[in-house]
C-alpha positions in Angstrom: 165.6 85.7 92.2 165.1 82.3 93.6 163.2 81.6 96.8 165.3 81.5 100.0 163.8 78.0 100.7 165.0 76.7 97.3 168.7 77.7 97.9 169.0 75.6 101.0 169.6 71.9 101.6 166.5 70.8 103.5 164.9 67.5 104.1 161.6 66.8 102.4 158.8 65.7 104.6 156.6 63.1 103.1 152.9 63.7 104.4 151.4 60.6 106.1 147.9 62.1 106.8 145.6 64.2 104.8 147.3 67.2 103.3 145.1 69.7 105.0 145.9 68.3 108.4 149.6 68.2 107.7 149.9 71.8 107.5 148.3 72.7 110.7 151.2 72.0 112.8 153.4 75.0 112.1 152.2 77.4 114.7 150.2 77.0 118.0 147.6 79.5 118.5 146.3 80.4 121.8 149.6 79.7 123.9 150.8 83.0 125.3 154.5 83.0 124.3 156.8 86.0 123.9 157.8 86.6 120.3 161.5 86.2 121.1 161.1 83.3 123.4 162.9 79.9 122.6 163.2 79.6 118.9 161.3 82.7 118.0 157.9 81.6 117.4 157.3 83.5 114.0 160.7 82.5 112.5 161.5 79.0 113.4 160.1 77.2 110.5 160.4 79.2 107.3 158.4 77.2 104.8 158.8 73.4 105.2 158.4 71.2 102.1 155.6 68.7 102.2 155.2 66.6 99.2 155.0 68.7 96.1 154.5 72.1 97.8 155.7 74.3 100.6 153.8 74.5 103.8 153.0 78.2 105.1 155.2 79.3 108.0 152.2 79.9 110.0 148.8 78.1 110.5 146.3 79.5 107.9 143.5 77.8 109.7 144.6 79.4 113.0 144.6 82.9 111.3 140.9 82.3 110.1 140.0 81.3 113.6 141.7 84.5 115.0 139.8 86.7 112.5 136.7 86.1 114.7 138.2 86.1 118.1 137.9 89.8 118.7 135.4 92.5 117.4 138.0 95.2 116.7 140.2 92.8 114.9 137.7 91.5 112.4 136.0 94.9 112.1 139.2 96.6 111.1 140.0 94.0 108.4 136.2 94.3 107.1 136.4 98.0 107.1 139.5 98.1 104.7 137.7 95.4 102.6 134.5 97.6 102.4 136.5 100.7 101.4 138.2 98.8 98.6 134.9 97.4 97.5 133.3 100.9 97.5 136.1 102.1 95.1 136.5 99.1 92.9 135.2 99.3 89.4 133.9 95.8 88.3 135.2 94.3 85.2 133.2 92.0 82.9 135.6 89.2 83.8 136.3 90.0 87.5 133.2 90.5 89.6 132.9 92.5 92.8 132.3 89.2 94.7 135.5 87.7 93.4 137.5 90.8 94.2 136.0 91.1 97.6 137.1 87.6 98.5 140.7 88.3 97.1 140.9 91.5 99.1 139.9 89.9 102.4 142.2 86.9 101.9 145.1 89.3 101.3 144.5 91.4 104.5 143.5 88.5 106.7 146.0 85.8 105.6 148.7 87.9 103.9 148.1 85.9 100.8 145.6 86.2 97.9 145.4 84.3 94.6 143.6 84.7 91.4 142.9 82.1 88.9 142.3 82.6 85.1 139.4 80.5 83.8 139.8 79.5 80.2 137.3 78.4 77.6 137.9 75.2 75.5 139.6 77.4 73.0 142.1 78.6 75.6 140.8 82.2 75.8 140.1 83.8 79.2 136.6 83.9 80.3 136.6 85.0 83.9 139.0 85.4 86.9 138.2 83.8 90.2 139.7 83.9 93.6 140.3 80.6 95.1 140.4 80.3 99.0 143.8 81.3 100.2 143.4 79.1 103.2 143.7 75.9 101.0 146.2 77.2 98.5 149.8 76.0 98.6 152.7 77.2 96.6 154.5 74.3 94.7 158.2 73.6 94.8 158.1 73.6 91.0 158.5 77.2 89.6 154.8 78.6 88.8 153.2 75.6 90.4 150.2 76.0 92.7 148.1 73.4 94.6 144.6 73.6 96.1 144.0 71.2 99.0 140.6 69.6 99.5 139.9 67.3 102.6 139.2 63.7 101.4 140.0 64.6 97.9 143.1 64.6 95.7 145.0 67.7 95.7 144.3 69.9 92.6 147.2 71.4 90.7 146.6 74.4 88.6 148.0 74.8 85.1 151.2 76.7 85.0 150.6 80.3 84.5 147.0 80.3 85.4 147.4 81.5 89.1 148.6 84.9 90.2 149.9 85.2 93.9 149.7 88.5 95.7 151.6 88.2 99.0 152.5 90.5 101.9 156.3 91.0 102.4 157.9 88.9 105.0 161.3 89.4 106.4 162.2 85.7 106.9 161.1 84.0 103.7 159.6 84.8 100.2 157.3 81.8 99.5 154.4 83.0 101.3 153.1 86.2 102.8 152.4 86.9 106.4 149.6 89.4 107.5 150.8 92.6 109.0 148.9 92.4 112.3 150.7 89.4 113.8 152.1 91.5 116.4 148.6 92.3 117.8 147.5 88.6 118.0 148.4 88.4 121.7 146.0 91.5 122.3 143.3 89.7 120.2 143.5 86.5 122.3 143.5 88.4 125.7 140.6 90.4 124.6 138.6 87.2 123.7 139.8 85.7 127.0 138.4 88.6 129.0 135.2 88.5 127.3 134.8 84.7 127.7 135.7 84.9 131.3 133.0 87.5 132.1 130.4 85.5 130.0 131.1 82.4 132.0 130.9 84.5 135.2 127.4 85.6 134.5 126.1 82.6 132.8 126.9 79.8 135.5 124.7 81.6 138.1 126.5 79.8 141.1 128.4 82.7 142.4 127.9 84.0 145.8 126.1 87.3 145.5 126.4 88.3 149.3 126.7 86.7 152.7 123.8 87.7 155.0 125.5 87.7 158.4 123.1 87.7 161.4 124.4 87.5 164.9 121.2 88.8 166.8 119.5 85.8 168.4 116.1 85.2 166.8 113.0 84.9 169.1 112.0 81.8 167.3 114.0 79.3 165.3 111.2 79.1 162.9 112.0 82.6 161.7 115.5 81.7 161.0 114.5 78.7 159.1 112.0 80.7 157.0 114.8 83.3 156.2 117.0 80.5 155.0 114.3 79.1 152.8 113.7 82.5 151.3 117.3 82.8 150.2 117.4 79.4 149.0 114.4 79.9 146.7 115.8 83.2 145.4 118.6 81.2 143.5 117.8 80.6 139.9 119.2 80.4 136.3 121.4 83.5 135.8 121.2 84.6 139.5 123.9 84.9 142.1 123.7 82.5 145.0 123.3 84.2 148.3 124.6 82.7 151.5 123.0 82.9 154.9 125.1 82.8 158.1 123.4 82.6 161.6 125.6 83.1 164.6 123.5 84.1 167.5 125.4 86.2 170.1 123.9 89.6 170.0 127.1 91.6 168.9 127.2 95.0 167.3 125.9 95.2 163.8 124.1 92.0 164.2 122.5 92.0 160.8 125.0 92.8 157.8 124.9 92.3 154.1 128.5 91.4 153.0 128.8 91.5 149.0 131.5 88.9 147.6 130.5 88.8 144.1 132.0 92.2 143.4 135.3 91.1 144.9 135.5 88.0 142.8 134.8 90.0 139.7 137.7 92.4 140.0 139.4 91.1 136.9 140.1 94.6 135.5 137.9 93.7 132.6 137.2 97.3 131.2 140.9 98.1 131.2 141.8 94.9 129.5 139.2 95.3 126.9 140.4 99.1 126.3 144.1 98.4 126.2 143.7 95.4 123.9 141.3 97.3 121.7 144.0 100.1 121.3 146.6 97.6 120.4 144.4 96.1 117.7 143.6 99.5 116.1 147.4 100.5 116.2 148.2 97.3 114.5 145.6 97.8 111.7 146.1 101.7 111.8 142.4 102.3 111.6 141.2 105.5 113.2 138.8 104.8 116.0 136.1 107.1 114.8 135.7 105.0 111.7 135.1 101.9 113.8 132.0 103.2 115.5 134.0 103.4 118.9 132.2 105.8 121.5 134.9 108.2 122.9 135.4 108.3 126.7 136.5 111.8 126.8 134.5 114.9 126.2 136.6 116.1 123.2 136.1 113.0 121.3 138.3 111.7 118.5 138.5 114.7 116.3 137.1 115.4 112.7 136.1 112.1 111.3 136.4 113.5 107.6 140.0 114.4 108.2 140.6 111.0 109.8 139.0 109.3 106.8 141.0 111.4 104.3 144.3 110.4 106.1 143.3 106.8 106.3 142.5 106.7 102.6 146.0 108.2 101.8 148.0 106.1 104.1 146.2 102.9 104.0 143.7 102.4 101.1 145.9 103.7 98.2 148.8 101.3 99.1 146.3 98.5 99.1 144.9 99.6 95.7 148.4 99.6 94.4 148.9 95.9 95.6 145.7 94.9 93.9 146.7 96.5 90.8 149.7 94.3 90.5 147.1 91.7 88.9 146.9 93.7 85.8 150.4 92.9 84.6 150.0 89.2 84.9 146.4 89.4 83.3 147.5 91.5 80.4 144.5 93.7 80.9 143.3 96.2 83.4 140.9 94.0 85.3 141.4 95.8 88.7 140.5 99.5 88.5 139.5 101.9 91.3 137.7 105.3 91.7 139.0 107.8 93.9 137.9 107.4 97.6 135.6 110.2 98.3 133.1 110.9 101.2 129.7 111.9 100.2 128.4 115.2 101.7 124.9 116.3 101.8 
């Protein structure tokens, strides 16, 4: 079956800048837009043609940056990668390191590639996983390109690269990662953390207002009190304000906290809700992520959760990885059963 993109009349765009830069225009990360707003942000481009290859429908550099945006997002992907590594049986021509790179690329970017390394006689000596971030699918059948900044694009020999891609509903040139629906939660989680960090780091917030209305016996006492508050300000500390209004009214000396009011950003609720969204998108049980439960009952039996996780998530991933064997003509990807060690 031909690619959907190849069955359409579409204008070829000639790249006028470095190829790596030319493919970063497809998707704007960080802008909070509804999925169905305007021209449907995940569907408006398919895979445009740039020179001799198709550009991904979503920015791969953007996905790699999002990988490190929130702890639960990256941790869930790394957990799946680690479980796959623990069950993988290394092959003389496919090392554990190369398999680990291929597995993480597939889960983080929705695409993974494996290159056949040949000897001078044409025999296979090893299999290596090129970085999926810089790989591009050529417009010619079986063609693949590797982009390097400041260097000519490298074209692989036909038949020497195998492409594993996650299924997408809109095009079949590239895969898209399955967690895209959780990206808004990832960015909101990051924004909440950055806001709280800036709040504590700048040290220029008002800690409280010291409000005194009782007339002091000496102006010197008031000046000394003001100086004491002034000297209390330092790096990382809140700035306290002194207000002197002599008049002898009730409650003449008061402490009025204002920093707590300013910090009511619902930080804990935002972190909890966005965490749950990320775990739901990755379908990872919270007890496997080292999350401390807030209720007294906990999250349940961790061994049962791990068994369900292995059946529903790890086995399908192992099946996708095994698809390499048909292309390679030998069983280079093999797995042991996922078992928990008991003592």
